[in-house]
N, C-alpha and C positions, 0 to 999 in steps of 0.2 A: 433439362434433358428428357425426364419423361415425358414433358408434353412435347418436345420435339418428336420424339418417337411415336407418340399417339398420333400426332399428326401426318408424321411419314407413313405410318400404317393406314390412316384414312385415305391418303392420298393413293397408296398402292391399291387399296380395297376399291376406289374410284376406278383406277385404271382396270384393274380384272372386270369391274361391272362394264365398263363401255366395251372391251372387248368381247365380252357376251353378248352384250347388246347388239353389236354390229354383227356379229357372227349370227346371232338369232334373225335379225332382220336379212341377212343372206340367203339363209336358211329358206325364209318365206319367200323371196323373190326366185328361189330355185323351183318351188314347189308351183310358183305362177308358170314359170317355164315349162315344167312337166306338165301340167294341165292346159297351157295353153296351144299345146300340138293336137287337142282334141276338143277344147271348148273355145268360143267367142271371147274377148277380152272382157264383155260387158256381161257375161254369165259369170265369169270368176270373181271380177269386182264384187256384183250383186251379193254373191253369197260368203264370199271373204270379209265383206264389210258389215253382213247381217249377223255372222258368227262372231265378230269383234263387238258388236254394239252392246249386247248384254252383258259382259265382263266390264267393257268400258262404263258403262252407265252405272252399274253398283259400285265402281270404282268412285265415280263421281258423286253420286249420291249418299256415299259414306261421309263425305264431308259436309258437315251439318252447318257450316259457317256460310255455305254459297247460299244466294238469296233466290230471287226470281230468274229467269230465263228471258228477261226481255232485253234486248242487245241496247246499249246506249249509243252505238254509231252503226245505225242499220244498213248504210248502203255501203259502209267500209267492208261489215261482215258479209253483205252478199256477196261483193267483190270478192272477199276471200273464199266465201263457198264456190263461187264460179272457177277460181284460179285452183281451188283442191280439186275439184272433180276433172278439171282438164288437165292436171299434172296428174294426178291418179291413173285416169283413162291411157294417157299418152307413155307414163312410164310401165304400168303392165304390159302395153302394145308392143314395147322396145324392149322388156325383159323377154317377152314372146318369141320375136323375130330377129333379134340380134344376139350374137354370143353375149353372156354376163358381162364377162370383163370390157366388152366394147360397149355395153348399153351404161356401164358404172361410168368409165372414162368420159363419156358425152355429158352424162347427169351430173359428175363431178364439175363442172362448169358452173352450177349453180352459186357457190360462196364467191365466185368472180364478178357474176352477174348481179347478185346482192351489194358488193361493193360499188359497181356502176351506179345502179338505181338509187342507192342511198344519196347520191349526190344532189338530183333534183329532187328525190320524194322526201328525205331524212335532213337535208341540209348538211351532210356529211362533208367534209373538206378532205379530199384525197393528194396525199401530196405526191412527189415527183417517184418516189420510189414503191410506194402503194400503186400508182399506176401503170409502172413499167411489168409491175409484178402481173397485173390482169391483163395487160396486153401480152405478155409471153404465153400466160395460161391460156389464153385465147387462143395463140397461134398453135398449141396443143391440140385444141379441138381440130383445126385444119391438118394437122399431121395424122390425126386418128382416122379423120374423114378420106382424106385424100382425094377430092373432087378432083376428076379427069384422069385418075388412075383407076379407079374402082367405082363400080356402080352405086351411087347414092339411092338410099329406098325410103321408104315411107317410115321404117324402122327407126332409122338415123333424124328423120324429121320429129317423130315422135319423142326420142330421146331428148333433142335440143328443146322441143318445144315443153317437155316436163321440167327441164331445168328453166327455163324461162319462168313458167307457171310457178314452179316452187320458189323462185327469187321473189316473185312479187307476192305471194302470198306471205313469205318471210317478213317483207317489208311491212305489209299491212299489220301482221301481229304484232312486229316492233312498234309500230305506229299506236295501234290501241289497246295493245296488251295489258298496260296498266288499269286500263279504265274497264276492260271487258271480264267478266267472269268466265273461268275455265267451263262450265256447261257449254255457256254460248260459244265458246271457241271450237268446243270439241263436237256437242252434240249436233249442232245445225248443221255443221257440214257432213257427217255420218247420217242423218236422216235425208241429207238433198240428194247423196249419193246413191242410199237405198230405194228412194223414190225414182230417182232419174233412170238409174240401172232397171228397176221394176216396169217402169213405162216400156223401156225398149227389149224386156227379155222375151215377151212374147213371139217377138221375130227370129232371134237367135237361140232361144233355148233349145238345148239338147238332153235328153233325160241321160242320168248318169247313174252308174252301178254305186253299191253301198261305197265302196274302197274309194271311189272318186269324190264322193260326198263327204267322207272322212278327210281327203286333202284338203278340200274346200275349207271343212271346219279348222283345218290346222292353220290355214291362213290367217284366220283371225285370232286363233289361239297364238300362234308366234307373233302376231303384230300387239297382241296384248302384253306378252311374255316380255317383249322387246322393249315397250315402254316401260315397264317396271324396272328392267336393268337401267335405262336410260335414267329414270327419277333417281336410281340409288346411285349411279355415276355420278351426277350433278351435284347430289346433297354431298358426297364424299371430297369430292375434289373440285378445281376451280375449272371454268367451262374452257380456259386457254389449252387445259390439260386434256378436257375431254374430248372437244372437238376434232384433235386431229385424228383421233381412234376411228373416225369415220371412214377413213381412206383405206383402213384396214379391210374394208369390205373387197375391194380390189383382189387382195391375197385369196379369200374365200371363193370369190367369182372364178379364178382361174382353177381353184381345185375343184366345184363342183361343175365348172365348164369341162374341165377335162374328163372328169370320172361319171360325170351322168350323160354328157350329149356329145363328149367327143372332140370338145372345141379347143383349139390351140392357139393362143394369141399370137399373130404375126409382130413383127420388129417394129412395125410402125405403130401399132396400137400399144404396145407396151414404151415405145418412147415417147409419144403424146400423152399418155396416161402418166408419165412420169414427170413430164413438163406440167402437167395441168396440175398433179398432186403437190409437185413443189412450188409452183406459186401459190396455192391455196394454203399449204402450210406458211410461206411467207406472211399471206394476209393476215392468218390467225395471231402470227406471232406480233407483227405490228400493232394489230387491233388490242392486245393484250397488256399494251404501254399505255396508259391514261393521257399521257402528254401528246399522243398521236391521234388517238381516235376516242372523243370524249362520248361518241352516241355508240360505237360499237356494235353496228349493224349485224354483223356476222355472228358475233359470241354471243350475243344476248338473244337471238332467234333460238339457238340450242338444239332443236329438233329439223335438220333440213333434210328428212326423207321428202321426196317428191310427193309419196302418197301419204303424208304423214300428218298429224292433229300436233298442237302445241301439247309439250310433255304436261302432266297434271302439276298446278303450281303446289309446292308442299310447305308448309308453316317451319317456321325456324324461330328458335327464341334469341332475340338480339343480347347484347350484353346488357341492356338495361331495363331486360324484362318486358320489351313489347313485343308483340308478335309482327314479324314481318313476312310478306310472300316473296317467293323466289320462283 
């Protein structure tokens, strides 16, 4: 009984950490939208990543067990870097130019795309019920966009590109994650983003007052804090319980959108988002069953933020006393 109570407490703690995690990331995205009214996407990404780089590096280097930074799969690591840069640029642009709820609704197609891509790239077998859920979920994307009824913008294209790039990098991480060290998967993309954005910055840079520089710094800080909450969530609770909480971001998006930007989602965005979320939750539930999905392409990726890096792997003691990475 004591063990069951302790386990329930840990799961409850994990759920709370997951809510805090995605609430923090939603705040991160709201700050991006605030700054996007005045500054170019590339400038926001450069300073946001720069301010996140130092604390992330400290967290990584604190793990003495990690060895060198030489990638074991250089081409796939390079592909992941390219996908990370693309998804980051597109996600930041979408957050800036679309209502937050609408941007989230489209980006939430990423788990469905992971399921589709896992068939040719991971050898996943997708049975009828998951396939139907994916098709229904992608129909929800059409409902949100309503082609022909509303004007489609670069913001919509950016959100869908972010979803696809995020899905591709998730598949790559799933494929090479067991072999590559965490610093390789995190530091290379961050360094690449900083260097690419630094090359573009002279053409788009706009001087910033101290208050806006503080907001830029808060993007990096919120990304780091969100990462720490995510580590705590996955350490305390099963992935199948934590993953659905990412959809709580739509609630934060509605609140931030209404109070900060005066955005009110229409019935079509709400309906389409509901379809996408319901389909995604069904995919999570099906993958949580070992007899359905042995590779679990969605659940084992864990961090599905389009501008994200894999969560820091933490070491846990297994029952036989050996150390394992999760």
